[in-house]
VOTORBA-112859 format. One record per atom (N, C-alpha, C, O, CB): residue in three letters; x negated, y negated, z negated. Coordinates in steps of 0.05 Angstrom, whole numbers, plus 5000, padded with zeros to 4 digits. Glycine has a CB too. Example, Ala and Ser with C-alpha at 12.3 -4.5 7.8 and 13.67 -1.06 7.14 Angstrom:
<pts>
ALA473651144844/ALA475450904844/ALA473650664844/ALA471550664831/ALA477450894819/SER474350454858/SER472750214857/SER474249994843/SER473249774839/SER471850124886/
</pts>
This chain:
<pts>
MET498350235005/MET500050014999/MET497949784998/MET496049784983/MET501750044972/ALA498649555020/ALA497349185014/ALA497949164987/ALA499449254969/ALA499148865034/THR495848994992/THR497048794964/THR497448584978/THR496748525001/THR495048724936/LYS499148454955/LYS500948264957/LYS500347974982/LYS501747824996/LYS501048174926/ASP496648024976/ASP495847684990/ASP496147835027/ASP497247705045/ASP490947504979/THR495148095032/THR493748185048/THR496248265069/THR498248405067/THR491748395037/ARG495048105091/ARG497047995122/ARG496148255142/ARG493848255149/ARG495547605142/LEU497548455150/LEU496748535175/LEU497748545202/LEU499948645207/LEU496248705171/GLU496248455219/GLU497348315247/GLU495348575270/GLU492948625272/GLU495947855251/GLN497148665279/GLN497348785301/GLN496148595322/GLN496848365323/GLN500048875306/GLU494148735342/GLU492748565357/GLU492948755385/GLU493148995384/GLU489648495345/PRO492948565413/PRO494248685442/PRO492548975440/PRO493349205441/PRO493548455476/ASP489948865435/ASP487949125450/ASP488749445428/ASP487549655429/ASP483348995445/GLY490749385414/GLY490649575393/GLY490049535357/GLY491549585338/GLY488749725404/SER487349435360/SER486849395333/SER488049295317/SER489449105326/SER485249325330/VAL488349325286/VAL489849275263/VAL487549085245/VAL485549195235/VAL491049585247/THR488248775244/THR486948635217/THR488848585206/THR491048495210/THR485248385218/ALA487048665181/ALA488648595147/ALA486648275140/ALA484248245139/ALA487648945113/TYR488148135137/TYR487447905121/TYR488047785098/TYR490447735094/TYR487847765131/ASP486547725081/ASP486047645058/ASP485847405049/ASP483547335044/ASP484647735052/ASP488147215045/ASP487846925054/ASP486646835016/ASP486946944994/ASP491846755070/ILE485246625024/ILE483246504999/ILE485346324995/ILE487446325009/ILE479746355005/PRO484646134972/PRO486145864971/PRO484045724979/PRO481645794976/PRO487445754942/VAL485245434995/VAL483345325003/VAL483444984991/VAL482844795005/VAL483345385035/ASP484144944969/ASP484644694958/ASP481844644952/ASP480044804958/ASP486744664934/GLY481544374937/GLY479444164929/GLY477244244952/GLY477844284976/GLY478244194894/ASP475144254943/ASP473044364950/ASP472144634953/ASP469744634951/ASP471844274940/ARG473144874956/ARG473045104954/ARG472145174982/ARG469745234984/ARG475345214944/VAL473645185004/VAL472045285021/VAL469345085028/VAL468145205045/VAL473645345044/GLU468344905023/GLU465844775025/GLU464744925011/GLU463145055025/GLU465544505019/ARG464644984993/ARG463345054970/ARG462545394978/ARG460545484967/ARG465544984943/LEU463845544993/LEU463945785009/LEU462245825028/LEU460746015033/LEU466145815020/LEU462745595038/LEU460745685064/LEU458445425068/LEU457545375090/LEU462945715097/VAL457745285043/VAL455745235032/VAL453045465022/VAL450545435024/VAL457045115013/GLU454645705011/GLU453645915002/GLU452746115031/GLU450446195034/GLU455746024982/VAL454646155048/VAL454846365070/VAL451846215087/VAL449846335095/VAL458646365091/PHE452245975088/PHE451045805110/PHE447445815095/PHE445545865109/PHE452945435113/THR447345755072/THR444545805055/THR443946015049/THR441546035053/THR444245705031/ARG445246285038/ARG444446475028/ARG444446705049/ARG442746885052/ARG445946495007/TYR445646665055/TYR446346875082/TYR446146815114/TYR447046975131/TYR449346945080/TRP445046605121/TRP445346495145/TRP443946705173/TRP444646755196/TRP443946195142/ASP441646765157/ASP440047105172/ASP441847355172/ASP440747565179/ASP437147235151/ARG444147345166/ARG446247515169/ARG448547585182/ARG449747795187/ARG446747515158/ILE448947275187/ILE451947295199/ILE451647205231/ILE449647125243/ILE454447055182/THR454347265238/THR454947175265/THR457246975272/THR459547055270/THR455347405280/LEU456846745278/LEU459346595274/LEU460746465310/LEU460746485334/LEU458146305250/GLY461446385297/GLY463946215335/GLY466646285336/GLY467746425319/GLY463146385373/PRO467746185352/PRO471346295350/PRO470946505367/PRO469146535383/PRO474246055362/VAL472946655364/VAL473946835377/VAL476646825376/VAL477846875355/VAL473047035372/ILE478046755402/ILE479946705417/ILE480546925438/ILE478947095448/ILE479446455427/GLU482546905442/GLU483547095466/GLU482146995488/GLU482546765495/GLU486947095473/GLY479947195505/GLY479047115527/GLY475847005522/GLY474146975540/GLY481146915538/ALA475546975500/ALA472546845488/ALA472246965470/ALA474147045456/ALA472046555480/ALA469347025464/ALA468547055438/ALA465746925440/ALA464247025457/ALA468747355428/TRP464546685422/TRP462546725421/TRP461846815397/TRP463046785375/TRP461546545429/GLU458846995403/GLU457347095378/GLU454546975378/GLU452547045390/GLU457147435377/ILE454946775361/ILE451946555347/ILE451146765335/ILE452646945329/ILE452346245323/ARG448546745330/ARG446746845313/ARG444646595306/ARG443546485325/ARG445447105326/LEU443846475272/LEU442646335266/LEU439846385278/LEU439346625282/LEU443046325244/ALA438046235283/ALA434946265288/ALA433046195257/ALA430846285251/ALA434046015316/ALA434646025244/ALA433845945225/ALA435645805202/ALA438045745201/ALA432245815234/LYS433745795187/LYS437045625155/LYS437545455173/LYS435845365187/LYS436345405114/PRO440245395174/PRO440645115186/PRO440844915156/PRO441044985132/PRO443845105208/ALA440844635171/ALA440844415146/ALA444344375151/ALA445744425170/ALA438344065151/LEU444944235120/LEU448244305111/LEU447943955111/LEU445743845110/LEU449444535073/SER450643815114/SER451143545104/SER454243515107/SER455743555126/SER449343295121/MET454843425081/MET457943315082/MET458142915098/MET456842715094/MET459143315040/ALA459842965110/ALA459942605107/ALA464042635123/ALA465242745142/ALA456042345138/ASP464442465103/ASP467742355118/ASP470342645118/ASP472542665130/ASP467042245162/GLY468642895098/GLY471043125096/GLY469343345119/GLY469843585117/GLY474842985110/TYR467343245138/TYR467043445147/TYR464043595138/TYR462343445128/TYR467643385174/LEU463543815140/LEU460643975136/LEU460644035169/LEU462144145185/LEU460544315110/THR457443865171/THR455943885192/THR454244155185/THR453544185162/THR454243605197/VAL453644325203/VAL451744575205/VAL450144545229/VAL450944625251/VAL453344845207/ASP447344395224/ASP445444285238/ASP443844575240/ASP443044675219/ASP444044015224/ALA443344695267/ALA442244845270/ALA439844855291/ALA438745045303/ALA443944975272/GLY439144525292/GLY436944415306/GLY437344385339/GLY436844165349/GLY434544595298/ALA438144615359/ALA438444555379/ALA441444525383/ALA442044445405/ALA437244715393/TRP443344555364/TRP445644495365/TRP447144505340/TRP446444705329/TRP446544625383/HIS448944385324/HIS450444275313/HIS453644375308/HIS454744495326/HIS450044065323/ALA454644345291/ALA457844475291/ALA459144215265/ALA457944105247/ALA458044925275/HIS461044195271/HIS463043845244/HIS465044125239/HIS465944235260/HIS465843375269/LEU466044255209/LEU468044295200/LEU469744245191/LEU469844415174/LEU468044335195/CYS472044105188/CYS473143915172/CYS474244205149/CYS475644405150/CYS475843665191/VAL472844095131/VAL473644245093/VAL474044085080/VAL473744175057/VAL471544405073/GLY474743815080/GLY475443675056/GLY476943415059/GLY477643335081/GLY473043625042/PRO477243325043/PRO479443145050/PRO478142855074/PRO476142725066/PRO480743015015/ALA479142805093/ALA478342605111/ALA479742335110/ALA480742285088/ALA478742715136/ALA479942165128/ALA480841945132/ALA482841955148/ALA482542035172/ALA479041795138/GLY485441855137/GLY488241925149/GLY489542125134/GLY488742275116/GLY488042025177/ASP491442105144/ASP494542195128/ASP494942455147/ASP494242675137/ASP497741915133/ASP496042455171/ASP498242635184/ASP495042815202/ASP494643055199/ASP501542395209/LEU493542675215/LEU491142765227/LEU488642865212/LEU487042995225/LEU490342575240/ALA488342805180/ALA487543015172/ALA488543265165/ALA487343475166/ALA486642955158/ARG491143245157/ARG492043445141/ARG491243675177/ARG489743865180/ARG496243375125/ARG492843555195/ARG491743745222/ARG488943855221/ARG488344085225/ARG491843575250/ARG487543695217/ARG484143685218/ARG483143875199/ARG481244025206/ARG482843395210/ARG483743885183/ARG482644025154/ARG483444445154/ARG485144565168/ARG485043815120/VAL481944515138/VAL481344795144/VAL485344785125/VAL485944645106/VAL477244995125/GLY486944945135/GLY489645005128/GLY489645255114/GLY490245295091/GLY491445005151/ARG488645425133/ARG488145725119/ARG485245895118/ARG483845915138/ARG489945905134/ALA484646005098/ALA482546155100/ALA483146375093/ALA484546375073/ALA480446085089/ALA482446625104/ALA482046845107/ALA479647085107/ALA478147075127/ALA482846815122/PHE479047305087/PHE477247465096/PHE478447765108/PHE480247885097/PHE475447485074/PHE477547815124/PHE478447985142/PHE477548265149/PHE475348265161/PHE478447865159/ARG478648465146/ARG477048765164/ARG479348795190/ARG481848815185/ARG477049155140/THR478248805216/THR479848915237/THR478249215245/THR475849235251/THR480148675265/ALA480249415245/ALA479849675255/ALA481349745279/ALA483449655288/ALA480549865237/GLY479449965292/GLY480750025316/GLY479949835340/GLY478049675340/GLY483550015311/GLY482149885363/GLY480849705391/GLY478949785404/GLY478250025401/GLY479749455385/THR477849645417/THR477149675449/THR474049595444/THR472449725457/THR479049435475/CYS472549335420/CYS470549255419/CYS469249465401/CYS468449665413/CYS470648995412/VAL468949445371/VAL468649585365/VAL469549795335/VAL471749735326/VAL467149495373/PRO468549965324/PRO470650085301/PRO471350015281/PRO472950135267/PRO470250265292/GLU470049765273/GLU470649565250/GLU469049385244/GLU466649425240/GLU470949665228/SER470049145242/SER469448925243/SER470348775208/SER472548815198/SER470848825271/TYR468448625195/TYR468748515167/TYR467848205177/TYR466448155197/TYR466648695140/GLY469147985156/GLY469547715174/GLY470747515156/GLY472147595137/GLY471647745201/LEU470147265160/LEU472147065143/LEU472946875167/LEU470946805179/LEU470546865114/ARG474446815174/ARG476746655188/ARG477846395178/ARG479346415158/ARG478946815190/LEU477246145188/LEU478845915180/LEU479545755207/LEU478245635224/LEU477245725158/TRP482545795202/TRP484245605214/TRP484445235207/TRP483745155184/TRP486845745209/ASN485145085223/ASN486244775213/ASN489244825205/ASN490145045199/ASN486244505241/GLY490244645204/GLY492844535191/GLY494744605206/GLY497044645197/GLY493044255187/ARG493844635233/ARG495944655256/ARG496044995265/ARG497745085281/ARG495044435284/GLY493745175254/GLY493845405255/GLY492345475273/GLY492045715277/GLY495945495256/GLU490745265293/GLU488245385311/GLU486145515289/GLU485545495265/GLU486545105330/GLN485445675313/GLN482645865294/GLN479445655297/GLN478045615317/GLN481846285315/MET479145565268/MET476545365276/MET473845485282/MET472445395300/MET475845165251/VAL473245685268/VAL470845985266/VAL470946125248/VAL471446075225/VAL467945945264/THR470146435263/THR470346625254/THR467046665242/THR465246505250/THR471746805272/ILE466646825228/ILE463846855213/ILE463947095208/ILE465147155187/ILE463246705187/PHE462647305223/PHE461947605220/PHE459647675202/PHE457647545198/PHE461247725247/PHE460347915189/PHE457747955167/PHE456848225175/PHE457848335195/PHE458547955130/PRO454948345161/PRO453748575173/PRO455848805181/PRO457748875166/PRO451648685155/ASN455248915204/ASN456949195207/ASN455949405205/ASN453749475216/ASN458249245228/PRO457849595186/PRO457049895186/PRO456350085213/PRO455550315214/PRO459250025172/TYR456750005223/TYR456950145251/TYR453950105280/TYR452950235298/TYR460149985264/TYR453749795262/TYR451749705283/TYR449049685270/TYR449049825250/TYR452649435295/ASP446149555275/ASP443449485258/ASP443649045270/ASP444648895287/ASP439549755277/ASP442349035254/ASP442148665264/ASP441548695294/ASP443148545306/ASP438948435246/GLN440648765305/GLN439748785329/GLN442048815350/GLN441648745373/GLN437848995330/GLY444248915342/GLY446748995354/GLY447249275367/GLY449049335382/GLY447348825372/ARG444849465356/ARG444449655367/ARG446649955346/ARG446649965322/ARG440749645369/ARG448450175367/ARG449950295351/ARG447950465330/ARG445950595336/ARG451850455366/LEU448550445317/LEU447450635289/LEU447650895289/LEU449950935298/LEU448750585264/PRO446051215280/PRO447351515292/PRO449451485270/PRO451651495281/PRO445251845292/ALA449651455243/ALA451951385229/ALA452251065212/ALA450650885208/ALA452351615210/PRO455251115204/PRO455950775208/PRO454250865166/PRO453851065151/PRO461350585217/ASP453750585166/ASP452850605135/ASP453850305128/ASP453550065134/ASP449150665129/PRO455550505108/PRO457750305088/PRO456150105072/PRO457649935064/PRO459550495063/ALA453450065064/ALA452349895046/ALA452949625068/ALA453849415059/ALA448949985036/ARG452349675095/ARG452849395111/ARG454649165102/ARG454648925106/ARG454049455136/THR456649385082/THR458749135083/THR458949005059/THR460948885053/THR461549195090/GLY456849035044/GLY456248845019/GLY456548565022/GLY458748455018/GLY453648885010/THR454948465026/THR454948215036/THR458248095039/THR458947915023/THR453348235064/TRP459848165054/TRP462848165055/TRP464448215032/TRP466248075022/TRP463648355072/GLU463348515022/GLU464948554992/GLU464248324978/GLU465848134978/GLU464048824974/ALA462248314967/ALA462048134944/ALA462547854949/ALA462347694930/ALA459548154934/LEU463147774969/LEU463947484976/LEU466747524967/LEU467747424947/LEU463547375009/ARG467647674981/ARG470947734975/ARG471947784954/ARG474347734949/ARG471847924985/ARG469647914936/ARG470147974911/ARG470747634898/ARG472747534888/ARG467448164898/ARG468847564903/ARG468047284886/ARG469747114893/ARG470947004875/ARG465247144890/TRP470247074912/TRP472046734925/TRP475746874931/TRP477846744929/TRP469946584973/GLY475547194939/GLY478547244928/GLY479947374912/GLY482247444916/GLY479747304941/GLY478347434889/GLY480047474879/GLY478047764864/GLY478747964876/GLY482747464897/ALA476447834848/ALA475048064834/ALA477448294834/ALA477048524844/ALA474047964799/GLU479748224824/GLU481848504825/GLU482748584848/GLU484548744849/GLU484348484811/ALA481848504867/ALA483148544903/ALA481548744912/ALA479148714916/ALA482948264928/PRO483649064917/PRO482549204931/PRO481349154953/PRO482048944964/PRO483649324934/ARG479649294966/ARG478849234995/ARG481349355017/ARG482749565018/ARG475549415002/ALA481049035037/ALA483749135046/ALA483449285072/ALA482349195092/ALA485748895049/ASP484549525068/ASP484949695102/ASP486449685117/ASP488849725114/ASP485149935106/ALA484949585145/ALA487449635160/ALA488549805176/ALA490349755191/ALA487749505172/ARG486950085172/ARG487750275186/ARG490250435165/ARG491750605174/ARG484950445195/ALA490350375148/ALA491550505133/ALA494350325119/ALA496350415107/ALA489350605114/GLY493750025127/GLY496149805126/GLY495449775091/GLY497249625081/GLY500149945139/GLY493649855072/GLY492949845045/GLY490349845047/GLY488649855065/GLY493950035026/PRO490749835015/PRO487949824997/PRO485350135006/PRO486150365003/PRO489249864955/ALA483450095013/ALA481850355004/ALA481050474991/ALA479750674999/ALA480650385007/
</pts>
């Protein structure tokens, strides 16, 4: 059985994604992203993942982070991204731009990979802002398929999900529609 906060979504490719939403109030999302980009920058893949496009960006070095007018800037040198994670000038516009939903997720099945583990942010209009993938138990850090799954590779996702999503929450199981 799924936890009360787990949302299951069937994707067009047949995969099922279990989302465990986390609160987005105050500076919570900013603090979470600062932790991810300072402690785990070398373990993540990030970018928008929308129908027809998946940006899979790996950081080559620890990015510089800064905050201004509610925007967290992730500066990787050759490129940078701005994510509206805090209060910004204006009311309606600020609500549309700011993170309106954040969720840790696990996707199982489908055509791409057996499973994936990540964090996804949406703005106040429900548009995806970014997806951050954590190490996958089926692939090594260079994207090569492992001979056998390595469950230890989900440790970063598990620890962050437990800390930011609530220690009592069981791991979302997208395959069975409930906790693992």
